[in-house]
N, C-alpha and C positions, 0 to 999 in steps of 0.2 A: 518515640520518645513521647506520643501521646497517652499511649498505652503505659508507659512505666508511670505516667503522672495520675492515670486512672487507678491502677494497682494501688500504688503508695497511699492515694485520698482513700480508695476501700478498707485497707486495715487502719487507716488513723481513724476514719468513721465508726469501725466495728469496735476497736480500742474505746473509745469515748462513751461511746451506749453502753459498753457491758462493764464499766468500771462501777456503776452507781446501782447496776444492776445486783454483781456480786458480794457490793456492800455487805449486803442483809445474809445475815447466818442459815437463814431457813432455805435461799435461796441456794446456799451454797450447799446444804445438803441435798435439796432435790436435785441438784445436776450430778453431784456424787454417784448419789443411788443408780443414775442413767448407765451408769459404766457397765453395767451386765448385757447390755445392749451391743456393743461395741464389737462383740467378734460376730455378730449376725451382722453389721457393719461392714467387716473385716470381708467378709465372705461374700457380698454384693457387694462391693466396689465400691469407692467414691465416684466413680462418673455415673454409677447407676442409682443413686443414694437420692431420697427425697425428702429433705426436712421440713419443709414448708408448714409441717403442721405444727413447728414448735418456736417459739418465741426465740427472737434475735439471741439472746444469753444462752439458752439452751442449746441452740443450734452450735453455737459458738464453744461451747465447753464441749458440746459432743465430737466435733471435728477435732478439736485438740486432743483430746483422750485419741480419737482414731490416729493422728499424725502423730502423738509419742509411741503408737503401737509400728506404725511406719516405720517410723527411725528405730526401733529398738527393731527391729525384722531386718533392718540395714537398706530398706527402701528409702535412701533420703528424699530422692525426686518427688518420690509421690506424698513424704513427708511435708516438703516445703510448699507443695500445691494445697497439702489440705492445712497447713498452718496461716497461706495467704488467703484461703476461705473463709478461715475462722478469724483471722485480723491478728494472730498472734504474735505482736512484734518482739516481746521477748524469747520465743522458741527460735523464732526468724533470726536474733542477732545472737543466741545460743550455739545454732546449726552456725552461724559465722565464725562464731568464735572457734569450734571444731574442726571447721575447715583449714581456720590460721594456723590451728597447732598439729596438724598433719602435711602442712606446705599445700595445700589445693586453693589459692589464691584465687583463680578467677571464679570458685564456689563460692567462697567466702567474699568474696566483693560482691555478686548477684546477692546470699542471702541479707546483707546490710544495705540492698539498693531496695530490694522489695519491704526489707524494716525502717526504710526512710530514716537511716541510722548514718547520718553526715558526718556524726564526729570520729566513728568508727573506719569510713571512707578515707577520709583526711589520715588520717592515723595510720591506717594502711597502706594509702599511698607514699605518703614519706617514709613506712618500714624499706617497701620495696625499691622507693628510689634510692635510699641508703645503700641496698644491698643489692644494686643495681638490674634491678628487673623492670626495666623501661615501662615496657606494655602494660604490664599489670599498675604501674603507677599510673603513666597517663589514662588509663580504666578507671579507676576509683577518683581524680582528678575531674574527669569530664563529667562523671555523674553529679558531683556538687559544685561543678562552673568555675570550681576555683584558676581562675586566669595566671593570677602569680605563679603557682605554682607548676601548671601547663608549662608557662613560660620558661619556668627554670628545670622542668624535664626537657623541653625542647633544647635551653644552649647545654645542658648535660651531653644529649644526642649530638649536638654538634661540636662538641668537643671529641666524641667518639669517635663521628665520621659516619656516624647513624644518619644519613641522608634522608632514606625513606620515611622515619617515622618522624625525625624534625618538619619534615614536609607538612606532614600530616597533621601534628602539632599547632603550629605555627598556622598551615590554612583553618586548623578549627577556632583558632581564638583571632584570627583575621591580623595577623603580623606581617603583613606585607612586605615591608623593608626586611625582617629577617628573611624572608623567603627569596628573596633577591639577592643576600647576600648566600644564601646556602647554593642558588643557581649559579654565581659565578664564581664558587668554590666548584663545584662539578664541574664548571665548564674546565676550570684549570687543571682538574685531575681527568679529563675527557672522559665523565660520567655523565655521558651526553643526557642518556635518557632519563636520569636522574634528576639533572641539570633540565630540562623539557618540564617535567614536573613540578617542579619548584618553580620557574616562571610562569606555567601556566595556572598554576595556583595564586598567583600575585598578581596573575595579569599582566603579567610586564612584557610587553608589545617589545621592545628593544632587546630583553634579554633572547626573548625565544628567537627575532632576528641574529643574535650573536650564535644560539644553537645552529641555527639552519646554516650560517656561514663556515662554523668549525666540523658540521656533518657536512657540509658540501665536498672540504678542501679534504676529508676523512674517505670520499666518496661513500657515506652513508645517503643516497640519494631518499628513499625514503623517510628517512629522520630527517630533512633538511625539508622535505613538501611538506609535511606536518608541520614543522618549527611555521615555515614560513606563512602559510596558512593561518597557524592560529593567532600570528601575528600580525593577519592582513598585509601581509609582505609581496604584493602583487606584482612590482618590477621584476622582482626576485623569480616567483614563480612565473611568470613569463619568460623570463630569461633560460630558465631549466626547460620550459616546453620547447622553445624553438629553438633551442641549441643542443639538447641532451633528447629531445621527444617524451621527458616526465613531465607526467602531469598529476 
């Protein structure tokens, strides 16, 4: 998460420093003239380039042109890398919209993330939710820390009995009551591994002991021991050890 913040701050800082430089017509002409060295840059490869002799805005413009060439050649991953180095938020946003148009949602989310485009992430998250793409919706909402939207996604998962995703979501936002509810429902459905995950995420010791009890009745000794241990239920652990040789 810290690396994401650093990358997005880098993009923002570069954008701000270049807007003033590029506002001058002479500077724009100078940068456009440098396009002739782009073939050399392509041949060299972005990882092997040293552009430290250029001022920040010139370096940015060169990288942006290089990214456009990579994109034109179909190497979008390298294009994204170069656009990040260039601090080119509009280019990253445009790539995000392109990925959206071809239903490559994960890549679109990544581009919007790198561009610090929270409005597009929110819009795409709600679109994914409406279309039933729960994991993608969750990814977008997590990036903008939208607790209300995440809770909505979690509730939708509960309705559809998608327990694993619901548990992950409610764990992320610290909704322990809802995690316990999931645990209870999974116990009723005899989905004991999922119940264990939900109660463990909620640090629900009573629920974990309940999982252990049901697992014991079902002769699932390993799960029973795991649940009792997580619950700190020493009497039941001792019972299993002394009566069944289970530790």
